C-alpha positions in Angstrom: 58.8 -119.0 105.5 55.4 -117.3 106.3 54.5 -114.0 104.9 54.2 -111.4 107.7 53.9 -108.4 105.6 51.3 -105.9 107.2 49.1 -105.5 103.9 49.0 -109.1 103.1 47.9 -110.4 106.6 45.1 -107.6 106.7 43.9 -109.0 103.3 43.9 -112.5 104.8 42.1 -111.3 107.6 39.3 -109.7 105.8 39.1 -113.1 103.5 38.8 -114.8 107.0 36.1 -112.2 108.1 34.1 -112.7 104.6 34.1 -116.2 105.3 32.3 -115.6 108.6 29.6 -113.7 106.9 30.3 -110.6 109.1 28.2 -107.6 108.1 29.7 -104.9 105.5 29.4 -102.3 108.4 31.7 -104.3 110.9 34.1 -105.2 107.8 34.3 -101.7 106.9 35.2 -100.8 110.4 38.0 -103.6 110.9 39.5 -102.6 107.4 39.6 -98.8 108.1 41.1 -99.1 111.7 43.8 -101.8 110.6 44.8 -99.8 107.3 45.0 -96.6 109.4 47.2 -98.6 112.0 49.3 -100.1 109.1 50.2 -96.7 107.6 51.1 -95.3 110.8 53.5 -98.1 111.9 55.3 -97.6 108.3 55.5 -94.0 108.4 56.2 -93.4 112.0 58.4 -96.4 112.9 59.1 -98.2 109.7 57.5 -101.2 110.6 56.2 -103.3 107.7 55.6 -106.8 109.1 53.1 -107.7 111.8 55.6 -109.9 113.9 57.7 -106.6 114.5 54.6 -105.0 116.3 55.0 -104.8 120.1 52.9 -103.6 123.1 55.1 -100.6 123.0 54.4 -99.8 119.6 50.5 -100.0 120.2 50.4 -98.0 123.4 52.4 -95.3 121.5 49.8 -95.4 118.6 46.9 -95.0 121.3 48.9 -92.2 122.6 49.5 -90.5 119.2 45.7 -90.8 118.2 44.7 -88.8 121.4 47.4 -86.3 120.7 46.8 -85.9 116.9 42.8 -85.2 117.1 40.3 -85.7 114.2 41.1 -85.9 110.7 44.9 -85.6 111.1 45.6 -88.9 109.9 44.5 -91.0 107.0 45.1 -94.5 105.8 45.4 -93.3 102.2 46.0 -89.6 100.5 42.9 -90.1 98.3 40.8 -90.3 101.6 42.3 -87.1 102.8 41.9 -85.2 99.4 38.3 -86.2 99.5 37.4 -85.6 103.1 39.1 -81.9 103.1 40.1 -82.4 106.7 41.2 -78.6 107.1 37.5 -77.5 106.2 36.0 -79.3 109.1 34.9 -77.3 112.0 36.2 -80.4 114.3 39.6 -80.7 112.7 42.3 -81.6 115.3 39.7 -81.7 118.0 40.0 -84.4 120.5 38.9 -87.9 119.4 36.5 -89.4 121.8 37.2 -92.2 124.1 34.5 -94.4 122.4 36.3 -93.9 119.0 39.8 -94.9 120.4 38.3 -97.7 122.2 36.7 -99.0 118.8 40.3 -98.8 117.2 41.8 -100.8 120.2 39.1 -103.5 119.9 39.3 -103.7 116.2 43.1 -104.1 116.3 42.8 -106.4 119.2 40.4 -108.9 117.1 43.2 -108.6 114.5 46.1 -109.6 116.5 44.1 -112.3 118.3 43.5 -114.0 114.9 47.2 -113.7 113.9 47.9 -115.2 117.1 45.5 -118.2 116.6 46.9 -118.3 113.2 50.4 -118.8 114.2 51.6 -115.9 112.3 53.3 -113.9 115.4 55.1 -115.3 118.3 53.9 -112.9 121.0 50.4 -111.1 121.2 51.3 -107.3 121.7 47.5 -106.9 122.6 47.7 -109.3 125.5 48.0 -106.5 128.3 46.4 -103.5 126.1 43.0 -102.4 127.8 40.5 -100.0 126.6 40.7 -96.6 128.1 38.3 -96.1 131.2 35.1 -94.2 130.1 32.7 -91.8 132.1 29.2 -93.4 131.9 26.8 -91.0 130.2 23.0 -91.2 130.7 21.1 -92.7 127.6 19.3 -90.0 125.4 15.8 -89.7 126.8 12.7 -87.6 125.5 10.2 -86.5 128.3 6.4 -86.9 127.5 6.3 -83.3 126.6 9.1 -83.4 124.2 7.8 -86.4 122.6 4.4 -84.8 121.9 6.4 -81.9 120.5 8.3 -84.1 118.2 5.4 -85.9 116.7 3.0 -83.1 116.5 5.2 -81.2 114.3 5.1 -83.7 111.5 2.6 -83.0 108.9 1.1 -86.4 107.9 -0.3 -85.1 104.5 3.3 -85.3 103.1 4.0 -89.0 102.4 7.8 -88.8 103.8 6.5 -87.2 107.3 3.5 -89.7 107.4 6.2 -92.6 107.0 8.5 -91.1 109.5 5.5 -90.7 112.0 4.6 -94.3 111.8 8.1 -95.4 112.3 8.8 -93.1 115.2 5.7 -94.6 117.1 6.6 -98.0 116.0 10.2 -97.7 117.4 9.4 -96.3 120.7 6.6 -98.6 121.3 8.5 -101.9 120.2 12.3 -101.2 121.0 13.5 -102.1 117.5 16.5 -100.6 116.1 16.3 -97.8 113.4 18.3 -100.3 111.0 15.6 -103.3 111.7 12.7 -100.8 111.3 13.7 -99.3 108.0 14.1 -102.6 106.1 10.9 -104.2 107.5 8.9 -106.0 104.6 4.9 -106.1 104.9 5.0 -109.8 105.6 7.1 -109.1 108.8 4.3 -106.9 110.5 1.2 -108.6 111.7 -1.2 -105.9 112.5 -4.0 -108.4 113.8 -1.6 -110.1 116.5 0.5 -106.5 117.0 3.8 -108.2 116.3 6.8 -107.8 114.1 8.8 -110.8 113.1 12.4 -109.7 112.7 14.5 -112.0 110.8 18.0 -112.7 111.7 19.7 -111.2 108.4 18.3 -107.7 109.6 19.2 -107.8 113.5 22.4 -106.8 115.1 22.8 -110.1 117.0 22.1 -112.3 113.8 19.1 -114.0 115.4 15.2 -114.1 114.7 13.3 -112.5 117.3 9.7 -111.0 117.8 8.7 -107.5 119.2 5.3 -106.2 119.9 3.2 -103.0 119.5 0.1 -101.7 121.1 -3.3 -101.2 120.0 -2.8 -97.2 119.4 0.4 -97.9 117.3 -1.7 -100.5 115.2 -4.0 -98.0 114.2 -1.2 -95.6 113.5 0.3 -98.3 111.0 -3.0 -99.3 109.5 -3.6 -95.5 108.6 -0.1 -95.6 107.3 -0.5 -98.7 105.1 -3.6 -97.2 103.5 -1.8 -93.9 102.8 1.2 -95.7 101.4 -0.7 -97.9 99.1 -2.2 -95.2 97.4 1.3 -93.9 96.3 3.8 -96.7 96.1 3.4 -100.3 95.3 6.0 -102.2 97.3 6.7 -105.1 99.7 8.4 -102.8 101.9 6.4 -101.4 104.9 8.5 -98.2 105.0 9.4 -97.3 101.6 11.1 -94.1 100.1 8.6 -92.2 97.7 10.9 -93.1 94.6 9.5 -95.2 91.8 12.0 -98.1 92.7 9.9 -98.8 95.9 13.0 -99.3 97.9 13.0 -98.9 101.5 14.1 -95.8 103.4 17.6 -95.5 104.2 19.1 -95.1 107.8 21.0 -92.0 106.8 17.8 -90.4 105.3 15.6 -91.2 108.3 18.4 -89.6 110.5 18.4 -86.4 108.3 14.6 -86.1 108.5 14.8 -86.7 112.3 17.4 -84.0 112.9 15.1 -81.7 111.1 12.0 -82.7 113.2 14.1 -82.1 116.4 15.1 -78.6 115.1 11.4 -77.7 114.0 10.0 -78.6 117.4 12.7 -76.9 119.4 14.1 -80.1 120.6 18.1 -80.6 121.3 18.8 -81.7 117.7 22.0 -83.5 119.0 19.6 -86.3 120.0 19.7 -89.4 117.5 16.7 -91.7 116.6 18.4 -94.7 118.9 16.9 -92.3 121.8 13.5 -94.0 120.8 14.8 -97.6 121.6 16.4 -96.0 124.8 13.0 -94.4 125.8 11.3 -97.8 125.2 13.7 -99.6 127.5 13.5 -97.1 130.2 9.8 -96.7 130.3 9.3 -100.3 130.2 11.6 -100.7 133.5 9.7 -97.8 134.9 6.4 -99.6 134.4 7.8 -102.7 136.1 8.8 -105.0 133.2 11.3 -107.6 134.4 14.7 -107.3 133.0 14.7 -110.9 131.3 11.7 -109.9 129.2 13.1 -106.7 128.3 16.3 -108.1 127.4 14.6 -110.7 124.9 12.7 -108.1 123.2 15.7 -105.8 122.7 17.8 -108.6 121.3 20.7 -108.5 123.7 22.9 -111.6 123.9 22.3 -111.7 127.8 20.6 -110.0 130.7 23.9 -108.5 131.8 24.2 -106.7 128.6 20.6 -105.1 129.4 21.8 -104.1 132.8 24.8 -102.5 131.9 23.0 -100.4 129.2 20.2 -99.2 131.3 21.4 -98.4 134.8 21.0 -94.7 134.6 17.6 -94.4 136.2 17.6 -91.2 138.2 16.4 -90.8 141.9 13.2 -89.3 140.5 12.4 -92.2 138.3 13.1 -94.7 141.1 10.8 -92.6 143.5 8.1 -92.7 141.1 8.7 -96.6 140.6 8.7 -97.1 144.0 5.0 -95.7 144.5 4.1 -98.9 142.8 5.6 -101.1 145.3 5.0 -99.2 148.6 4.5 -101.9 151.3 2.1 -99.4 153.3 0.1 -98.4 150.1 -0.7 -102.0 149.4 -1.9 -102.6 152.8 -5.6 -103.4 153.1 
């Protein structure tokens, strides 16, 4: 007889995920969402087996997520004691639609796997859809704000010189922060002005090439000269520590928020806005969507189109001036 115990099947699913060599971040997301759902099923409905979960149960759980609010339920008591939810400013505030949809997606992957493995007779996620979301415009920095941002960095300090070079490279190449932070010296070709991103550091698990301008080349050359005076390491953007390890994403995010605050820019903007800026500026300058999609590392042109459809009327008007039929007549 097949073991349908919730916790046992989650363990089996995580072993399956490991065999597929999924990223640690993805696996953590799966396990957190599933353990949370498992505990809710046991405590609220006394459900201990995956084959007892129905569509109605899942819809009730989604509704409960929305009503409970943030940090009101944990997968185990230890996490609750560690996180001190009652001290958080956003305790019990509404969970975002994006977060709820992430839970739905993770639970769907799990039950689809159970269905394929023949563990359950009927897939409860078959008719469950994600919540509708209102599209919000991508974060964007104007020319003026970008100048304020990079102008506030003091390049006589190791960390700020490094972060300045990272900011310039990301907005000029469109690479993600996670890709930029762990670059090796051998990945960056200053002469050809290109960066080779290995599959193991890209989100799509595929090698790709990105490029940068002559202006950014000069910034990077100055940074390498500066870096080599203080740290001997194979990483292009190291921390200042004696280990020579690369800068951690979380550390750059903390620094970036400080720079925004220092320059008087909305500090809720994330480093990902640099990638958004790259994409929007490329579109405004006439780059075709196929080339942009390849540089960004998207799985298809459709993904790129869906991600960057928020050009304003003003943006379109500016771009139009390059293509006006009358202006081009001789």
